[in-house]
N, C-alpha and C positions, 0 to 999 in steps of 0.2 A: 525690700521696700514694703512698707506696710501694705497689706491686702487692699483689694479694690473696695475701699470702705465708702462710707457715705461721702457725697460731695461736700467738702468742708473748706474752711479757710485754707484748707488743705495743708510739710514733711520736713528726721532726723536732723544745729547751727550751720550756717552755710559754710561749706568747705571752700577755701581759697584755692585758686589755680596754683599748681606747682611753679608756674612762671613767676618771675620776680615781680613783686608788687601786686600779685593777685590779678595779673592781666588776663584777658580772655584768651582761651586756647585757640590756635589756628584751626579753621575748619578742616575736616578730614581730607577733602579734595585738594586743599592747598598743601597738605602734607605729602600726599602720595597719589594725587590724581594722575591718570595716564596722559592728561594733556600737558603736564609740566615739561618744559624743555630745559630745565636746569640740572637735572640729575644726569649722570653718565648712563649710557644705554644699558650697561650691565646692571646698574642699580635699579633702573626702571623695570628691567626684566625680572629682577629679584622681587621687587614690590608687586608686580603683576602676578607672579607665581604665588607669592604669599597671599595676595588678595583672593586668588582662585581657590587656594587651599582653605582659607578661612570661610569663604562663601560656601564651599562644598560641605564643610563641617557644620555650619549653621543650618543649611538645608536638611542635613541628616537629623540634627537635633529638633528641628521644627516638626518633623514627622511624629515625634513623641507627644506633641501637644494636642489638645482637643481640636476637632475639625473647625470649629468656629474661630478659634485662635489662628489656625493655619491660614484661613482665608484672608485674614487681615495682614499677615506677614508676607507681603508681596516680594517678588524678586528684587524690585528696586530698593525696598526697605532693607532687605538682607544684604544686598550688595553695598549699600551705603554704610551699613553697620560693619561689614567686613573691612571696608576702607578705613573706618575710624579705629579699628582694632589693630591695624598693621604694626604700628610702632610700639605697642604694648602699654602706652600711657593710659588708655581708657581702662584696661584691666586693673591697673594700680588705683585709679580713681574709684572704680566700682568697689574694689576691695576695701578702700578706706571708708566709703560711704556705708557699706554694709556693717563694718565694724562699729562705726559711730551709731548706726541704727540699733544694733544689738545691745550696745552699752546703754543707750537711752532707754530701750525697752526694759532692760534688767533693772536700771535705776528706778524707773517709774513703778515697776512691779514691787520692788522692795519698799518704796515709799507707801504704796497702798497696803502692803502687809504690816508695816509699822503702824499706820493709822488704825488698821483693824485690831491690832494687838493693844494699842492704847485704849480703844473703845471697850474692848473686852475687860481690861483691868479696871477701867472707870466704872463699869456696871457691877463688876464683882465687889469692888470696894463699897459701892453704894448699897448693894444688897446686904453686905456684912454689917454696915452701919445701921441700916434699917432694922435688921434682926436684933442687934444689940439694944437699939432704942425701944423696940417693942417689948423686949424682955424686962427692961427696967421701968417701963411705963406703968402707971397706975391704971387699973382696969377701966375706970370711968373716963379716962383720957385717951384710951386706945383708939376709939373710932376717929377722933380728931387727928391723932397722930397718923393713922393709916391713910386718911384722906390727904394729908399734907405730903406723905411719902409717895402716894400715887401721882400727885401733881408733879413732884420732883422727877419721878420716873418718866412721865410723859415728856417733860421738858428735856431731860437727858436724851431720850430716844429721838426727839425732834432735832436736837443738836447733832446727834450722830448721823442722822439721815442727811442733814444739810452738809456736814463736813465730807461725807462720802460722795455726795453729788458734786461738790466743788472739786474734790480730788479726781473724779471721773472726767469732769470737764477739762481739768488741767492735763490729764493724760491724753485725751483726744486732741486738744490744741497742740500739745508738744509733738505728738506723732504726725499730725497734719503738717506742722512746720517742717518736720524732717522730710516729708514728701516734697514740699516746695523746694527745700534746699537741694535735694537730690535732682529734681527736675532742672533747676537753675544751673547746677554744676555741670550736669551732663549736656545740657543745651550749649553752655559755653565751651565744652570740650568738643563740640561738633558732632555729637551723636544723634543721628537721625531719629525722629520720633519723640524726642524729649523737649518739652517746653512746659511752662507753668499752666496747669489746667486742673479743674475739679470734675471734668466730664468722666463719668464712670467707665465708659467704653475706652476712652483714651488712657485712663489710669490702668485698665486691664492690659491694654497693649504695651504700655511702658513696663508693667510688671513682667510681662512675657519677655520683653527685650532684656530686662535685667537678669531674668532667669537664664536666658540663652547665653548671655555674657558670662554669668557665673559658672554654668556648666562647661562652656568652652574653655574658660580659664582653668578649671579643674582638669579637663582633658589635656590641655597644653602642658600642665605641670607634671603629668604622670611620667613622661620620659626623663625629666630632670630628676625626679625622685628615684627613678630606677637606677640612675648612675651616681646618686649622691651617697 
């Protein structure tokens, strides 16, 4: 998730829920809360054990964060997050969101590089054209030619600055939209702490939660890779 950036219209197009028709995901407590009476006792016990395991791992990961971040990640937040992670769906959602974010960032970076390259070629061609014109110009007309060329140079540089400004605005808006999409998707998935906001403190909290999910997912995948 893009960094705790400025409060903006604020994030990577909205992902649809894996459920049919893009319906809202069931809240985590509905999926696996201890108050449910519909699962078999053995299944409830398995989910409670899984919840305790995930919560313990999250608490261990939190210790690696700055103290200010640790203070905001209360037991309740971590417990709710562990509940949301039990069935593995949120891991898949976060993985998809991060992949979309990285592709978006790469695409925007390439667009900016392309624009920069076009501007460089534009100025090189203009300088080459100006040099040829000066070489073939009669001496008494040279001051007039140079003045016209200076005006052209200033106009081109102004155009370049404006196009770069518009490109930077586009990048910020697209990244902010990706943040909104991530917030909305994870809120619908029942992940505690996620909702649409531009509050810098809340964005920092959400980024920390995403980082915990990512690290926990990596940790969970290690045993699978060892046997693959």
